N, C-alpha and C positions, 0 to 999 in steps of 0.2 A: 540622576534619572530615576524616577519612581518605577518600580516593577509594574508590569501589567497585572491587573487584579480582577478576579472574577469570583463572585459568590457561587458556591455549590452547596445547595441544601443549607445547613446551619453553619458549615465551615466555608473555606475559600481556598483558592489557588492563587499564588503570586509567581509570575514568571519574570526572572531577572534577565533583561535583554543584554546586559553587559557580559555575562558569563554563561548564558543559556541554562541557568539552573531553575528548576521548578520547585516551589515550596508549597507543601500541603499544610494549610492552617486549620487548627482546631477551631471550634466555635468561639472559644474565649480569645484565641490569638487573632481571629478575624475581627472581632470587635475592637481589640486593641489596635490592630493595624488601621482600621477605619478611623478611630479616634485620633491617632497620631497623624494620619493623612490630612485630617481636617485642620490641625494646628500647624502643619508644615507648609512650606511654600512650593513644594513639588520638585525643586531642584536640589536643595541642600538637605542633609539629614537633620532631623529634629534633635536639638541638644538633649543629652541624657537628663540633665537637671529639669528641663521643661517637661519631658516625658514622665519622669518620676513624680513630679508635682501633679500633673494631670491624673495619673493613675491613682495616686494616694488620696488626693484631696477631692477630686471631682467624681472619679469612678469608684472610690473606696476599695481599691485593690491592694492586697498585701503583696508588696513587691519583693519581700524577703524570702519567699518560698523557693524551693529548688525548681519547681515548675515555671514560676514567673521568671527566674533568672535565665532559664533555658529559652523562654519566649523572647526575652530582651536580647539575649545573645543572637538568636536567629534574626531578629529585626535589625541588629547591627550588621550582621553579615549581608543582609539584603540592601543595606544602605539607607534604611528608614531612620535609624537612630545613629546619632554621633556619639563621640566619647564623652 
C-alpha cells in the first residue's frame, strides 16, 4: 500500500497508513518519491535495482552520497522501495 502523499511547498509529506507514521520529505526526496511512484504499480515496492537505474541514468543522481543513502533507506521504510 502506497503512503498517502501531499506536496507542501517544494517538499512533501507522506503518511504511512500501515503504521501511522508521517514522513516529511525534502524537495529532493519529494521528486524521487514522485519518480519512483510513476514506475511502480502502487501495490508492490519498486525493486532497488530499478530505482537505482532510474536515479542514475535518467535523473543523473549520485546515489552513493550519505544523503542519498538516507533518502533510499527512508523510502524502503515507507514501503516504496524493495530490497
